[in-house]
C-alpha positions, 0 to 999 in steps of 0.5 A: 230144319229152320229151327236147326238153322236158327239154333247155329245163328243163335249160337254165331250171336252167342259167340260174339257175346263172348261165348264163343262158337257153335258146340261141336264137341267131337274135335281134336283130329286128323284128315282121315286120308292124308294127315296135313303137313301143319298139322300138330298131334297132341303128342303122346297121351299120359295115362294117369292110374289110381293113386294107391289101390283101386281099379277104374271103368271109363265108358265113352262115346266117341265119333272121330276119336276125341272120346276115345283120345280122352278115355286113354289119356285117363286110363284104367278099363276102356269100355265103349258105350254103344258095346256095353248096350249091346251087350245088355249088362245092366249093372257095373261095379268098380272102385272108380267109374268114369263117363265121356261124351262128346258135345252137341248142340251144347248138350251130352250124345243122346246114346250116353245119356240112354245109357246111364238111364239103363244102367247102375253104375256102383263106385266109391269115385264117379267122374264125367267129362265132355269134350266141346268144339265152340260154345260148351253149352250145359253138357253135364246137366242132363248126365247129372240128372240121369244120375239124380234119377238112380240115386247118386251124384258125379264127384268130378266133372271137367270140359275139355276144348277140341277142334270142331269138326260138326260140318254144316257149320266149320271148316274142319280145316281151318279149325285144325289149325285154329286150336292148339293141340299142346294145350289140348294134351296139356288140359287131358294131362290135368284131367287125368290128374285130377281123377287119378288124385281123386279130385271132388270138383263140379264145374258149373256154367255161367247163364249163357252156357246154361241158355245155349244148352237149354235152347241148344237141346230142344233142337238136337233131341226134339225137333231135328236130331234124329232125322238129321241123317234122311234130311241132310246127308247125300253120297256121291259117285265115289262110294263103292258100297263098301259098308264101312259107314253102315258097320261104324254107325252106333245107332244102327241108323245105316244099311248098305245093300250090295252095289247100292248107296247107303240108306239112311234111318230116322234115329241117327245121332248127329255125330257126323262119324259116317262121314269122317270115317267113309274111306272114299270121302262119298258122305258129305253134308247140307251145307257144309263148309270143308270137304276134310275130315276128321279122326283123333290123332291118337285113335286109328281107324280100326278102334273107331270101328271097334268101339262102334259096330254094330 
């Protein structure tokens, strides 16, 4: 875990250099148990359909609701990546196909990359959107590499900055106050309009973001990522063994025996969704800056459970 700490400190130094702070792109959300009076929701999400004939599939991964909120803004047939992997379908065809991912340590969620490696996506227009909270990093690159291995490339890519809810590094309550939800809504509307217009534009990152993505990817994918739950999570006596965390976990990494606290395995995605969705705020992360928990105001707890249930 020393390397993870180093990465976190590196991200802060990058922030001073003008690249903002540690990327944990699951943001724009409200507290799970109670919505603070000062919270400003994004407002109604615009759903942008295709100009003219055609249909669209949008595959998304969401832990606190941001990915689903982006997918809702764009429109089309919305398909949860964890559920798609569970279904085992290996080929999808449509006029338009999109991929939505959060950003963890400057990289896309591992489950999204795994999905792209497993499936064939046949479409006239393909796009990818990444949410992030601080430093963007280079979340599209691993997606583009997975696509290239399949013989195709994205026609449009974009990133949208949302509230950072990476518990070990940020006070998510303070993060909520810093991010303008109206601006987030406007950014989503622009992306939706671009997709509706079939805009062809692939975003490129600077040297700082590329470096952060490379170093962050080493920590997230190789060093600490899969074991983060067992080494970093704790469960308080507020736990009633309801099993919501186990039902939610997109990696199937949590088990709950009757009358027992959750047990965590070594397949954690690092999304911290279990801590955010726990109805009793009983799951905590070592070094967390706040007990505040988050869920996107345009997404319900039931939608999160339905999207990730194993």
